[in-house]
C-alpha positions, 0 to 999 in steps of 0.5 A: 412336646416332642420335636415335630420335624426331623433333624434332616429336615432342619439341616436342609432348612439351614442349607436352603436359607443360607443360614450361618448357624443353627441353635438348639436349646431347651425352652426355645424353638430352634433358631437360625442365624441369617446375616448375622441375626438370630431368627426362631423358626416359625411354627415349631414349638420350644424344645424339651431336653429329650428333643436336644438329646435326640439331635445329639444322638443322631449327629454323634457317634457312640464314642462322641456320645460318651465323650460328651456325657463324660466331659460335658463339652464336644467339638465335632464336624460332619457332612450333610446330604438331604433327600432334596439334593441340598448338602453341606458340611457342619461344624458342631458344638455340644454343651450343657447349660443349667444342667441341660444339653444344648447344641450349635452347628455352623454351616460350611459351604460345600464348595471352597470360594476363591480369593476373588469370589470372597472379594478379598484383597488380591495381594493375598494371591502373592501371600500364597506363593511365599516359600516360608514365613507366618501369615495370620487371619484374625477377627471375632468369632463368626466373621469368616476366618475359616473361609478365608484360610480355606481360600488361601489353602485352595489357592495353593492346592491349585497352583503349587506342587507341595505338601499341605498339612492342616491341623484342625479342631474340627476339620471344617472345609474338606480339600481334594488334592489337586496340584498339591497333596493336602493332608487334613488332621483332626484333633481328637480323631487323627491326632491327640492334640494340637501340641502333639500334632505340631511336634510331629508335623515337621517329620511329615515333609510339609511345605505348608502348615495350617494351624486351625488356631493358635491357642496357647504358648505351645502352639504359638511357639511351634508356629514360629519355629515352623515358619523359621525353619523354612515352612509357610505357616497359616494360622488364626487368632481371635484379635481385632487388628494387626497391632493387637495380633502382634502384641498377643503373640509376644505377650503370651511368652514370659517377660524374659523371652519377649525380646527374643520373640520380637526378633523372631516375629519380625523375622518370620511374619509375612502379614496379617489379614483382620476381617469383619463380616458386615450385613448390607441392606437387601440381605447378605454380608460383605467382608471388611478387611485390614491388611498388614504386609511386613515390610522393613518399617513394620519389622522395625516396629515389631523388633523395637517394640514400637507396636503403636507405630504399626497403624501409621505405617499401614496407613501410609503403606498403600503402595505395598498393598496395606490398608487399615480397616478404617480405610476399607470401611471408608471405601464402602461408604464412598461407594454407597455399599455401606452408610456411614452409620453402619460403618462407624459401628465396625470402625476400630478408630472412629475419628480416623473413619470420620476423617477418611469419609468427610475430609475434603467434603464441602 
């Protein structure tokens, strides 16, 4: 059975319902992810291989279609404007499963929301004024890292006269240069690889560098070097919390280099914002964060390899603007935004959350 609606109509439905993702797979109807839950679109039949091919052919260029057939994988992005006035930008991943084509698209909002609009810690405004160092945004896939990163870059774009270079795979949010000049480079179309782009970026007179994802030793090493040589570097990692993020950076290097890398990280790290998106009753999601800011106590923990002590330094670092994930979840519980059970399912340390919520209660 052929696809009974146009691709444009499906994309408009994603935007209209404010879904975060849409999935196309053979044997099931197209499905939207809304507030974290997958829901098949009513009244649409299961897709056949030709249906998914039709969607891909409409969204990909000739060269991209050739690449997809050869490599069986492709990352891409595109802007959408429907007849009804609905518009948005999408990030896509085409892949094969059981020899059949499949596709996942993620909706990227047209407008970059600010730090305050996203209800992120206000301390992040200060991070955007730093002249050098490394700041990480971490968390699971699909929990808003790219949106937070875009808010940080837009804050710089609106407030600083500087050159921002982004290296992304693919480019997600689009920036219009304001006070800053923002140069966005997409891996595959503007540069051959993250490694190649990072090798060249220091010749492009950047003040601020955004690395879409620190994937391997080469990108992590280049990020540390750029931060050490007087640039402000933003990057993402798929790690849960701050101690794990520091450990991941150090552990990717050979053991004989790790002492030097600990010294380098302790010197250049500005902070780490770890985040999770949590569905709330009545619809929508809120962001819960953990924020590490590299003060002397944190730097000593990293330098001396005592990563297990980082959390206690964060727990007592409230005056400096730090907080743990459990402290943020407990705040939401006490405000009545989340139930304790909902918060508990997102806690890294359940006993600590229990202590923060119930300690002192009769």
